[in-house]
C-alpha positions in Angstrom: 7.1 -8.7 10.9 6.0 -5.7 13.0 4.6 -2.4 10.5 7.0 0.0 12.5 10.8 0.5 11.0 12.6 -2.4 12.7 16.2 -0.3 13.1 19.1 -2.6 13.4 22.4 -1.4 13.9 24.8 -3.3 11.5 28.5 -1.5 11.3 30.5 -3.5 10.3 31.1 -2.8 6.5 29.1 0.8 6.5 32.7 2.4 7.5 30.7 4.8 9.9 29.4 4.7 13.3 25.9 6.6 12.6 24.1 4.1 9.7 21.3 1.7 10.4 19.8 -1.4 8.5 16.1 -1.7 8.7 13.9 -3.6 7.4 10.1 -2.5 6.0 6.9 -4.8 5.4 4.5 -3.4 3.1 2.6 -0.5 4.8 5.8 0.5 6.2 6.8 0.9 2.6 4.0 2.3 2.1 3.9 5.3 4.8 7.6 6.2 3.9 6.8 6.4 0.2 7.5 9.9 -0.5 11.0 9.6 0.9 11.9 6.7 -0.5 10.8 8.6 -4.2 13.2 11.5 -2.7 16.2 9.1 -2.6 15.8 7.2 -6.1 15.7 10.9 -7.3 18.6 11.8 -6.5 20.1 8.2 -7.1 19.0 8.6 -10.4 18.8 12.2 -11.0 15.8 12.2 -12.7 13.4 15.4 -12.8 10.4 15.6 -11.0 7.8 15.2 -13.6 8.4 11.2 -13.5 8.1 11.0 -9.8 4.7 10.2 -9.7 4.8 7.9 -12.1 7.7 5.8 -10.0 5.9 6.4 -7.0 2.8 5.0 -8.2 4.9 1.6 -9.8 6.9 0.7 -6.2 3.1 1.6 -4.4 2.1 -1.5 -6.7 5.1 -3.0 -6.3 4.2 -3.9 -2.5 1.3 -6.1 -2.6 3.7 -8.5 -4.5 4.1 -11.8 -3.2 6.8 -11.7 -0.1 7.6 -8.5 -0.5 10.9 -7.6 1.3 13.0 -3.8 1.2 15.5 -2.8 3.3 16.5 0.7 4.4 19.8 2.2 5.7 19.3 5.9 8.1 21.3 8.1 8.8 20.7 10.7 11.8 19.7 14.4 11.2 18.2 17.5 12.5 14.9 16.2 12.5 15.5 12.7 13.6 16.6 9.9 10.8 17.3 10.3 7.2 17.2 7.6 5.1 19.6 7.8 2.6 19.7 4.5 0.3 16.7 2.0 0.0 16.6 -1.7 -1.7 13.5 -3.7 -2.5 11.9 -7.0 -4.1 9.9 -9.6 -4.3 9.0 -13.1 -5.4 8.5 -13.3 -9.0 5.8 -14.6 -11.4 3.7 -14.8 -13.9 1.6 -12.1 -14.8 4.3 -9.6 -13.8 5.1 -7.0 -16.5 8.8 -7.3 -15.9 8.9 -11.2 -15.3 6.5 -11.8 -18.3 8.9 -9.9 -20.5 11.8 -11.1 -19.5 10.7 -14.7 -19.2 9.6 -14.6 -22.9 13.1 -12.9 -24.3 15.4 -15.1 -22.1 13.0 -17.7 -23.7 13.9 -16.7 -27.5 17.7 -15.8 -26.7 18.6 -18.9 -24.6 15.4 -21.4 -24.8 12.9 -22.8 -22.5 15.1 -24.4 -19.9 17.0 -21.5 -19.4 14.1 -18.7 -18.7 12.9 -21.8 -17.1 16.5 -22.3 -14.5 16.7 -18.2 -14.1 12.8 -17.3 -13.9 11.2 -20.2 -12.0 11.5 -19.4 -8.9 12.9 -16.4 -8.1 13.5 -13.4 -6.1 13.0 -9.6 -8.4 15.3 -7.4 -6.9 13.1 -4.3 -8.1 15.4 -1.0 -6.9 18.4 -0.7 -5.4 19.4 3.1 -4.7 22.1 5.0 -2.8 21.9 8.7 -2.4 25.4 9.9 -4.2 26.8 11.1 -1.0 26.5 7.6 0.7 28.0 5.9 -2.5 30.8 3.6 -2.3 31.2 2.8 1.2 29.8 -0.7 0.9 26.0 0.3 1.7 24.8 -1.5 -1.7 26.6 -4.7 -0.8 25.4 -4.4 2.4 21.6 -4.4 1.4 21.6 -6.7 -1.0 22.5 -9.5 1.2 20.5 -8.3 3.8 17.1 -7.9 1.0 17.9 -12.3 -0.1 19.8 -13.4 2.8 17.6 -16.4 3.6 15.0 -16.5 1.0 13.7 -19.8 -0.5 14.0 -18.9 -3.9 16.7 -20.0 -6.3 17.9 -17.6 -8.1 18.0 -13.7 -7.8 17.1 -11.5 -11.1 17.8 -7.7 -11.6 17.6 -5.2 -14.5 20.2 -2.3 -14.6 21.2 0.1 -17.0 23.6 -1.8 -19.9 26.9 0.1 -18.9 29.7 -0.7 -17.3 28.5 1.0 -13.9 29.7 1.1 -10.5 26.5 -1.2 -9.6 26.9 -3.4 -12.7 30.3 -3.9 -10.9 29.0 -4.8 -7.7 26.4 -7.2 -9.1 29.1 -9.4 -10.8 30.7 -9.3 -7.7 27.6 -10.9 -5.9 27.5 -13.6 -8.4 25.1 -11.6 -10.9 25.9 -12.6 -14.3 24.7 -11.3 -17.8 21.2 -13.2 -19.2 20.3 -10.5 -21.4 22.2 -7.5 -23.2 20.8 -4.7 -25.2 17.5 -5.5 -24.2 14.8 -2.4 -24.3 11.4 -2.2 -22.6 8.9 -1.0 -24.3 8.5 2.7 -24.4 12.3 3.0 -22.7 14.8 4.6 -24.9 17.9 3.0 -22.9 19.6 -0.3 -23.0 19.1 -2.5 -20.3 21.4 -5.7 -18.7 19.2 -8.3 -17.2 21.6 -10.6 -14.8 20.7 -12.9 -12.3 22.2 -15.3 -9.5 22.0 -18.4 -7.9 21.2 -18.0 -4.2 22.9 -17.5 -1.4 24.8 -14.6 -3.3 28.7 -15.0 -3.5 30.3 -13.0 -0.3 33.9 -11.8 -0.4 35.1 -15.1 1.0 33.3 -17.3 -1.4 35.6 -20.2 -3.4 36.2 -19.0 -6.4 33.9 -16.0 -6.6 32.8 -16.7 -10.4 29.0 -16.8 -10.9 26.9 -20.2 -10.1 24.8 -21.8 -12.2 20.8 -22.0 -10.8 20.9 -25.4 -10.8 24.3 -25.9 -8.7 
């Protein structure tokens, strides 16, 4: 994969003539970390004091196996602006999120369930869209592109444990709750951990129901 931004125009689901979907490898991801952190801050509404820590986390994620990142850009006066991004990587033992979730899922659902969901998984680490570009199908398109063609059995992620637009999007793609009211160490908010069998559901998927990772 090239280390430059490889822009691929795919407008069908974005309902605008201008956005472009692109894929970044780890090197290009590192070069764009400042802008990606800006997108994160705007989407999440977090204070500036938290951004150096989040940037460091994202930089650390880029060294994980099978790292993959997707961006959506629009033109602005200075060229192209990143308005959304998503990234993930292969989950495995020794990773902070993976180990915590695997232990919790083993307690609540048993070792076989934990192995089925996390034994061969792709962790969707971040999905963010600037507020003015939300509700346009961008998140859905990024997730399909991010997970398309993966060899892993499942995709897993965590999101705020509330009935948010993001949670509804994940459910429509086949994600189901694996853990709810889960609190990561040092974090006050409650999270839901969700998993989906790959490939993700599409609008025409029969029945539109979440599938087991064993199917």
